[in-house]
N, C-alpha and C positions, 0 to 999 in steps of 0.2 A: 503494499499500498503506500502510496506517495505520502510524504508530509508536507505542510505548507499549506498556502495560497489555493484552494480548489480542490483538495482533500477531501475524504470521505473525516479525517483525523477532525476538521476545522470544518466544513462543511462546507459547500456548494458554493462559487461565486455567481452572484446573479448580476446581469450587466443594468444597471436603472435603467427605468424606463418601456426597455425592450421588451421584459416578461423572458428573455431565452438563457440561458446558461453560457460562461465561459467556462471551457476544461470540461467537462461533463459527456461523455458520451449520449445519444439518442436514446438507448436504451435506460440509462441511469436521469435524462431530463423526463422520462416517460413514467420512471417511477416518484420521481419529489413530486409533478404534478397529481399523478392520483395517490402518493401520502396526503395530499395539502386536500384534496376534495373532496379525500377518508376523515380527517381530521375536523375537517369545517362540516360536514354531517353530522361526526357524531358529539360536537360542542355542539350543537345547533338545538336550540328549545323546543319541545313538541308543539309548542304552537306555532312556530316560524317553520319548520317543516309541513306543518298541513295549511298554512297560510297560503294561499294561491300565488300560482308562477307562471303565466300565460309563456307559451300553450299549453300547458298541462292544467291538473286541477289544483296539483300542492306543490308544493317544492320537493315532499318524498313522493311523488308519482313522478316527478321530473328526474329524481336519481335512481329510481326505476326502470325509467325509459333507460339511462345513461349504462345502467348495471347491464341491462338485455340489451344495448347496443356490444360493450364489449365482449356478453356469452358470446352471442351472434356473429361474431369477429371471431373468438378464438374455434367455434366450432366451425367456423368458414375454413381457417385456416388448418385446421386437425383433420377436415376431411369426417366432422361426428355432424350426425342430424341435431337441429335447432332444438331446443326447447325453451320452454317460457319462463324468466326469473317470476318467483313465486311473489307474493305483495304478503309477509309476512308480519307486517306491521311498520308505521315509520318511524320507529325506534329504530329499527332493525337497516335500515337506507345503508345507512352509514359500513355498515361489515357487508353486505350485498356489494356495494360499488368495489368495497377490499378486495375480496373473494375474485369475482366476477374477473376484475382489472388482474391479480394475481394470477390469476389460470394464464392468460391473456399473455403475460408478460413473460412466462414458466416456457411457454409455446416458443420463443427469441426470433419472434416474425422482425420480417427485415423493415430495413429505414423507412420505408415507403408507408407501411401499417404505423411505424410507431409514431412518425411525424403524425399520421391521422388521429391515433389515439391521444399523443398529444396536445393536439388544436380542439381536439373534445372535450377533454377535459380540463383546459384551460378557460376555454369557452364555458361551460359550468362553474368553473369555480370564481371567475369575474363577476359571473353573473345572478350567483345564489346570493 
């Protein structure tokens, strides 16, 4: 492991205002975006998760849609059939996004997939 600026020991470098990461590979930047979204969802009060979030009926519904997109992308990448992500309650959406996102990253998708996933995660994070 590298030590110094940009290493895991110190934390990633973020270019101010750009939302991009310097000195971090695309899998790592996608994982960072995933962790940020998951942390935000897990720490969000239930009332805010249940509040409207157009075009979704709630933030929780939007997070479930994100989990479904991640699961669908993983299934397509692995050649598995798609399955619906169940609605197990608003309090669990952070965990659902975490699991589906980590499952996708475990498949080691290519750079194009990683860029699309990171962009989707970033858009969700910034709008939550």
